[in-house]
SEGU-199401 format. One record per residue (C-alpha): x, y, z. Coordinates in steps of 0.2 Angstrom, whole numbers, plus 5000, padded with zeros to 4 digits. Each point is the difference from the previous one (the first is absolute). Example, Ala and Ser with C-alpha at 12.3 -4.5 7.8 and 13.67 -1.06 7.14 Angstrom:
! SEGU-199401
REC|5062|4978|5039
REC|5006|5017|4997
***
This chain:
! SEGU-199401
REC|5000|5001|5000
REC|5009|5017|4996
REC|5000|5013|5011
REC|4988|5012|4988
REC|4986|4984|5002
REC|5002|5003|5019
REC|4998|5018|4999
REC|4985|4996|4988
REC|4993|4988|5014
REC|5003|5010|5015
REC|4992|5015|4990
REC|4985|4987|4996
REC|4999|4995|5017
REC|4998|5018|5007
REC|4987|5006|4986
REC|4989|4982|5008
REC|5002|5006|5015
REC|4993|5017|4998
REC|4986|4995|4990
REC|5008|5008|4984
REC|4998|5016|5006
REC|5013|5013|4998
REC|5005|5014|5011
REC|5007|5013|4987
REC|4985|4996|4990
REC|4983|4990|4998
REC|4993|4984|4994
REC|4988|5000|4987
REC|4988|4982|4998
REC|4992|4996|4986
REC|4995|4988|4989
REC|5014|4996|4990
REC|5002|4991|4981
REC|5000|5013|4988
REC|4989|5009|5007
REC|5013|5004|5014
REC|5014|5003|4986
REC|4990|5014|4993
REC|4998|5008|5016
REC|5017|4998|5003
REC|5006|5012|4985
REC|4986|5010|5002
REC|4999|5006|5018
REC|5013|4990|5011
REC|5015|5006|4992
REC|4996|5018|4994
REC|4996|5001|5019
REC|5015|4996|5004
REC|5010|5009|4989
REC|4990|5017|5004
REC|4999|4997|5017
REC|5015|4988|5007
REC|4986|4989|5008
REC|5007|4982|4997
REC|4984|4988|4997
REC|5002|4984|5007
REC|4987|4989|4990
REC|4989|4985|5006
REC|4987|4992|4992
REC|4982|4989|5006
REC|4985|4993|4993
REC|4988|5013|5007
REC|4999|4992|5018
REC|4993|5012|5010
REC|5002|4989|5014
REC|5019|5004|5001
REC|4997|5018|5002
REC|4989|4996|5014
REC|5013|4991|5006
REC|5013|5015|4999
REC|4989|5013|5006
REC|4992|4986|5014
REC|5017|4997|5008
REC|5006|5019|4999
REC|5016|4996|4989
REC|4995|5007|4982
REC|5013|4997|4987
REC|4991|5004|4986
REC|4998|5019|4997
REC|4990|4999|4984
REC|4988|4987|4993
REC|4995|4997|4981
REC|4980|4993|5005
REC|4986|4997|4992
REC|4980|5009|5001
REC|4995|4983|5011
REC|5015|5002|5012
REC|4997|5019|5003
REC|4979|4996|5004
REC|5006|4991|5014
REC|5016|5002|5006
REC|4995|5022|5001
REC|4986|4993|5009
REC|5010|4989|5013
REC|5012|5014|5004
REC|5015|4992|4989
REC|5006|5014|4991
REC|5004|5020|5002
REC|4984|5013|4998
REC|5010|5008|4986
REC|5003|5020|5001
REC|4996|5005|4983
REC|5011|5018|5003
REC|5013|4989|4999
REC|4996|4993|4984
REC|4989|5008|4987
REC|4983|5008|5001
REC|4988|4984|5001
REC|4990|5009|4984
REC|5014|4997|4989
REC|4998|4981|5001
REC|4988|4988|4990
REC|4982|4997|5009
REC|5003|4987|5013
REC|5021|5001|4998
REC|5003|5012|5016
REC|4993|4990|5015
REC|5000|5006|5019
REC|5014|4985|5002
REC|5010|4998|4983
REC|5003|5011|4984
REC|4998|4991|4983
REC|5016|4995|4989
REC|4992|4992|4985
REC|4983|4996|4992
REC|4996|4985|4996
REC|4984|4994|4990
REC|4990|4986|4995
REC|4996|5000|4984
REC|4993|4990|4987
REC|5007|4994|4983
REC|5000|4991|4983
REC|5009|4996|4986
REC|4997|5011|4983
REC|5002|4983|4988
REC|4985|4995|5010
REC|4990|5015|5001
REC|5005|5015|4986
REC|4986|5012|5008
REC|4996|4995|5017
REC|4996|4998|5016
REC|4998|5015|5005
REC|4992|5000|5018
REC|4998|4987|5013
REC|4984|4998|4998
REC|5008|4992|4982
REC|5010|4988|5011
REC|4983|4993|5006
REC|4993|4999|4980
REC|5003|4984|4997
REC|4989|5002|4982
REC|5010|5015|4996
REC|5018|4994|5006
REC|4996|4983|5000
REC|5016|4990|5008
REC|5008|4994|5019
REC|5002|5015|5010
REC|5018|5000|5013
REC|4994|5005|5020
REC|5012|5003|5014
REC|4995|4984|5010
REC|4994|5013|5017
REC|4984|5011|5001
REC|5007|5016|4999
REC|4997|5010|4987
REC|4990|4986|4990
REC|4984|5003|5013
REC|5002|5021|4995
REC|4999|4996|4981
REC|4989|4987|5002
REC|4988|5015|5006
REC|5005|5014|4988
REC|4997|4988|4985
REC|4984|4998|5008
REC|4995|5019|4999
REC|5006|5005|5017
REC|5009|5017|4999
REC|5017|5001|5003
REC|4998|5012|5017
REC|4986|4987|5008
REC|5009|4985|5000
REC|5008|4997|5014
REC|4982|5006|5010
REC|4991|4985|4989
REC|5013|4988|5003
REC|4997|5005|5018
REC|4983|4994|5001
REC|4994|4979|4997
REC|4989|5005|4986
REC|5016|5009|4991
REC|5013|4983|5004
REC|4983|4990|4992
REC|5002|5011|4985
REC|5020|4998|4999
REC|4999|4982|5001
REC|4987|5000|4988
REC|5008|5010|4987
REC|5016|4989|5002
REC|4991|4984|4997
REC|4994|5005|4983
REC|5019|4998|4995
REC|5004|4986|5014
REC|5003|4986|4985
REC|5011|5009|4989
REC|5013|5011|5014
REC|5017|4991|5002
REC|5007|5003|5016
REC|5018|5010|5002
REC|5008|5002|5016
REC|5017|5008|4994
REC|5006|5015|4994
REC|5007|4995|4984
REC|4986|4987|4996
REC|4987|5011|4992
REC|5013|5006|4985
REC|5004|4983|4997
REC|4982|4993|4999
REC|4996|5013|4986
REC|5018|4995|4992
REC|4995|4984|5000
REC|4983|5006|4995
REC|4991|4989|5014
REC|4991|5014|5003
REC|4991|5012|4992
REC|4999|5015|5010
REC|5009|5000|5020
REC|5001|5010|5015
REC|5019|5004|5002
REC|5011|5013|5009
REC|5002|5014|4988
REC|5019|5001|5002
REC|5002|4980|4996
REC|4991|5003|4982
REC|5008|5016|4995
REC|5016|4992|5004
REC|4994|4986|4988
REC|4995|5014|4987
REC|5016|5010|5002
REC|5012|4988|5002
REC|4995|4986|4993
REC|4992|5005|4983
REC|4983|4991|5007
REC|4982|5005|4990
REC|4990|5005|5017
REC|4990|5014|5002
REC|4996|5007|5019
REC|4979|5005|5003
REC|5004|5015|5013
REC|4981|5000|5003
REC|4997|4998|5020
REC|5018|4996|5003
REC|5003|4996|5017
REC|5010|5013|5009
REC|5011|4992|5014
REC|5016|5006|5006
REC|5015|4997|5010
REC|5008|5011|5013
REC|5013|5008|5009
REC|4998|4994|5020
REC|5009|5004|5016
REC|5000|4987|5012
REC|4996|5009|5018
REC|5015|5004|5012
REC|5011|4998|4985
REC|5015|5005|5004
REC|5006|5011|4988
REC|4985|5010|4998
REC|5004|5018|4993
REC|5012|4991|4985
REC|4984|4986|4996
REC|4991|5019|4997
REC|5013|5005|4990
REC|5001|4988|4989
REC|4982|4997|4996
REC|4997|5018|4998
REC|5017|4997|4988
REC|4989|4987|4990
REC|4984|5010|5000
REC|5007|5013|4991
REC|4992|5001|4982
REC|5017|4999|4989
REC|5007|4986|5010
REC|4985|4991|5000
REC|4999|5003|4982
REC|5013|4989|4997
REC|4994|4984|5006
REC|4988|5002|4987
REC|5014|4997|4987
REC|5006|4984|5010
REC|4984|4991|5002
REC|4980|5003|4994
REC|4995|5005|5016
REC|4992|5019|5001
REC|5006|5013|5010
REC|4989|5006|5017
REC|5006|5016|4999
REC|4989|5010|4986
REC|5013|5011|4996
REC|5013|4985|4997
REC|4990|4999|4981
REC|5005|5015|4993
REC|5018|4995|5002
REC|4996|4982|4991
REC|5001|5001|4981
REC|4985|4997|4992
REC|5002|4982|4993
REC|5006|4993|5016
REC|4983|5011|5006
REC|4990|4989|4989
REC|5004|4983|5009
REC|4996|5004|5018
REC|4984|5000|5008
REC|5003|5019|5006
REC|4998|5006|4982
REC|4986|5013|4998
REC|4991|4988|4987
REC|5000|4985|5013
REC|4993|5009|5015
REC|4984|5007|4992
REC|4988|4985|5012
REC|5012|4991|5013
REC|4996|4989|5012
REC|5008|5004|5017
REC|5003|4982|5010
REC|4996|5003|5016
REC|5012|4991|5012
REC|4989|5006|5015
REC|4984|4989|4993
REC|5010|4986|4998
REC|5009|5003|5019
REC|4983|4998|5005
REC|4990|4986|4988
REC|5017|4991|4992
REC|4998|4986|5013
REC|4979|4996|4995
REC|5004|5004|4980
REC|5014|4988|4999
REC|4990|4989|5009
REC|4983|5000|4989
REC|5014|5002|4987
REC|5008|4985|5000
REC|4985|4990|5004
REC|4993|5007|4983
REC|5016|4992|4992
REC|4995|4983|5005
REC|4983|4998|4995
***
């Protein structure tokens, strides 16, 4: 064993003993993979270059229990965490995240609706859309209602094997205005109505469970139309030159957020990072490396028109979005998931 390796192991042991925290910087935890690779070049490295604050990266798979364990023990070693909307809906209510002071970040009115919460700041707009192969349907579909129209657009449908968005879209396709979807879904009659609409296409559904599957299902012509995460479809279009098209009607807007675990040891530096990451020109650079939309409305003017056209936040795509209601799903998700699983089994 070399001296260099001895030093490396000693340094690793020190990091593990402190949970990865750095006394002279902050620890930011995200989801790994190409997503975190993009954050590194967009946010982490430029933030260090600008401020001198070192960023230590960690990864996780969205386990809220790991954050809770740190907060409950009083030994919080993560300073900033990338979280999804369901985690915020639960974690904020449970007091796991700092209540944010927006005077240290950016005026809340600058953000896309739903992206600036009491406990977290949106970093990207992610969206669920429908998509199809233009070689199969040169003239459409155009709406969520078309997704459910097997006569006009025959063929198999791809859907995520979860109730989220599927129930909302079923109501939209059945004539419920977007503004009333969650009100309707909060009633037994509304739930019955959503499942009744799903019944009309049930025998034509191919269920997907991983984000890469919808594009592959389309490419293999196993489905004629599918739900999908827009970024995945855009990657297939831009990089793989697939003849796909996104239908933006009733796109289900959701967000990933920056949050600070309650009791984080480097609070000022954490705020400085989130403020930096929320700056319009900085945030705009992320849309150049991925097809996620920025949450700061001013960021769009820093993005080239040809890139804007691929994003969920492009003006033409934001005419009638469905904003995913994480609080609704936090309150009703267990019961609706049970109902959904029972429906699948029939």
